[in-house]
C-alpha positions in Angstrom: -80.7 -11.7 -19.4 -80.9 -9.6 -22.7 -78.2 -10.4 -25.3 -75.2 -8.2 -25.5 -75.9 -5.5 -28.3 -72.6 -6.3 -30.0 -73.1 -10.1 -30.0 -75.1 -10.2 -33.2 -73.0 -10.0 -36.3 -75.9 -8.7 -38.4 -75.9 -5.4 -36.5 -72.8 -3.4 -36.3 -71.8 -1.6 -33.1 -73.8 1.6 -32.4 -70.9 3.9 -33.3 -71.3 2.8 -37.0 -74.9 3.9 -37.2 -75.8 7.2 -38.9 -78.6 9.5 -37.9 -81.3 9.8 -40.5 -83.7 12.7 -40.8 -86.6 12.1 -43.1 -89.2 14.6 -44.4 -91.5 14.6 -47.4 -91.3 17.7 -49.6 -93.9 20.4 -48.8 -97.3 20.1 -50.5 -97.0 21.0 -54.2 -99.5 22.4 -56.6 -99.8 19.0 -58.2 -100.6 17.4 -54.8 -103.5 19.8 -54.5 -105.0 18.3 -57.7 -103.9 14.7 -57.2 -101.5 14.8 -60.1 -98.4 12.5 -60.3 -95.0 13.6 -61.3 -94.4 17.0 -62.8 -92.2 19.8 -61.7 -94.7 21.8 -59.7 -94.0 24.6 -57.2 -95.0 24.4 -53.6 -98.5 25.4 -52.5 -99.0 28.1 -49.8 -99.2 25.3 -47.3 -96.1 23.7 -48.7 -94.2 27.0 -48.4 -95.3 27.3 -44.7 -94.0 23.7 -44.1 -90.7 24.6 -45.8 -90.2 27.5 -43.4 -91.0 25.5 -40.3 -88.8 22.6 -41.5 -85.9 25.0 -42.2 -86.2 26.6 -38.7 -86.3 23.1 -37.1 -83.3 21.6 -39.0 -81.3 24.7 -38.6 -82.0 24.8 -34.9 -80.4 21.4 -34.5 -77.0 22.9 -35.4 -75.9 19.7 -37.1 -72.1 19.7 -37.8 -71.2 19.2 -41.5 -74.9 19.4 -42.5 -75.5 19.3 -46.3 -78.8 19.1 -48.1 -79.2 16.7 -51.0 -82.3 17.2 -53.2 -83.5 16.5 -56.7 -83.8 18.8 -59.6 -87.5 19.3 -58.9 -88.6 22.7 -57.7 -90.7 21.3 -54.9 -87.7 19.7 -53.2 -85.5 22.7 -53.7 -88.2 25.0 -52.3 -88.7 22.7 -49.4 -85.0 22.9 -48.5 -84.6 26.6 -49.2 -84.8 27.7 -45.6 -82.3 25.1 -44.2 -79.1 27.0 -43.5 -76.6 24.5 -45.1 -74.9 23.9 -48.4 -77.1 22.3 -51.0 -76.5 19.7 -53.6 -78.8 18.7 -56.5 -78.7 15.0 -57.1 -81.0 13.8 -60.0 -80.4 10.2 -59.1 -82.6 10.8 -56.1 -85.6 11.8 -58.3 -88.9 10.0 -58.3 -90.2 7.7 -61.0 -90.7 9.4 -64.4 -94.4 8.7 -65.2 -93.7 9.2 -68.9 -96.9 9.6 -70.8 -98.9 9.7 -67.6 -96.9 12.5 -66.0 -99.2 15.2 -64.7 -102.2 13.0 -64.7 -104.3 11.8 -61.8 -104.7 8.1 -61.1 -108.4 8.5 -61.9 -107.5 9.9 -65.4 -105.0 7.0 -65.9 -107.7 4.4 -64.9 -110.2 6.0 -67.2 -108.0 6.6 -70.3 -105.5 3.7 -69.9 -107.3 0.9 -68.0 -104.9 -1.8 -69.1 -101.9 0.2 -67.9 -103.6 1.1 -64.7 -104.3 -2.6 -64.0 -100.7 -3.6 -64.9 -99.3 -1.0 -62.5 -101.7 -2.0 -59.7 -100.7 -5.7 -60.1 -96.9 -5.0 -59.8 -95.9 -1.6 -58.7 -92.2 -2.5 -58.4 -91.7 -3.7 -61.9 -94.3 -1.8 -63.8 -92.8 0.7 -66.3 -94.8 3.7 -67.2 -95.2 4.1 -71.0 -92.1 6.2 -72.1 -91.2 6.4 -68.4 -89.6 4.3 -65.6 -90.3 1.6 -63.1 -89.6 1.8 -59.4 -86.7 -0.6 -60.0 -85.2 1.9 -62.4 -85.2 4.6 -59.8 -84.0 2.4 -56.9 -81.1 0.7 -58.6 -78.9 3.8 -59.3 -79.5 5.1 -55.8 -78.4 1.8 -54.2 -75.4 1.5 -56.5 -74.0 4.9 -55.6 -71.3 5.3 -52.9 -73.1 8.2 -51.2 -72.0 9.8 -47.9 -74.2 12.9 -47.6 -75.3 14.8 -44.6 -78.9 15.2 -45.9 -80.8 13.6 -48.8 -83.9 15.1 -50.2 -85.5 13.0 -53.0 -88.6 14.6 -54.5 -91.3 12.4 -53.3 -89.9 11.4 -49.9 -87.5 14.3 -49.0 -85.1 12.3 -46.8 -82.8 14.1 -44.5 -80.0 12.1 -43.2 -76.8 12.9 -41.3 -74.0 10.6 -42.2 -70.5 10.0 -40.9 -68.3 11.4 -43.7 -66.1 8.4 -43.4 -69.0 6.0 -44.1 -68.7 4.2 -47.4 -71.1 1.7 -48.9 -69.3 -1.7 -49.1 
C-alpha cells in the first residue's frame, strides 16, 4: 500500500505548493556569438520565441499573474508580449562576469588561463575578477521574502505562479 501523501513531514500538503513556470530568455545577440554576460538585445529567433511565449502564457489566463524580470534587455524583451504587470528585480540578475563580461569562454581560456582553470575547478565559489561568484548571486535571492506570480531572471527566465499569502519562513 502506498504511503499517505500527508504522512511525510518533509513534504507539506499539496494545497501549500505553488505552480512554477520556467522559461529561459529568448536567444540574445551575445548567445549567437557565445559571449557571456552583457546587456544584449534578443536576436530575431529570440524575438519570435518571446512572441510565442507571450501568447502561450497569456492564453493560460492565470489569475494575479505578474512578471518578474531583471534589468537586462533580453529578459524584458522576452516578457514583453505577456499580458500582465511587470516588475524589474535586479536581485534576479545573473552573475556579473566583471573583467570577462562580453567575452567567450574560449577568449577567457586563451587570455586568462589561470582564471579559466580556477572557475572550472569550483564554479560555485569562483569570483570573476571585478565581478561576482554564483554564491553572491544566489544568496540575496534566497534571503528575500518573495511572493511573485512570475520570476524572470536573465539567464534562466523563471516563470512561477505563487499563492500571494506564501511567505518564506
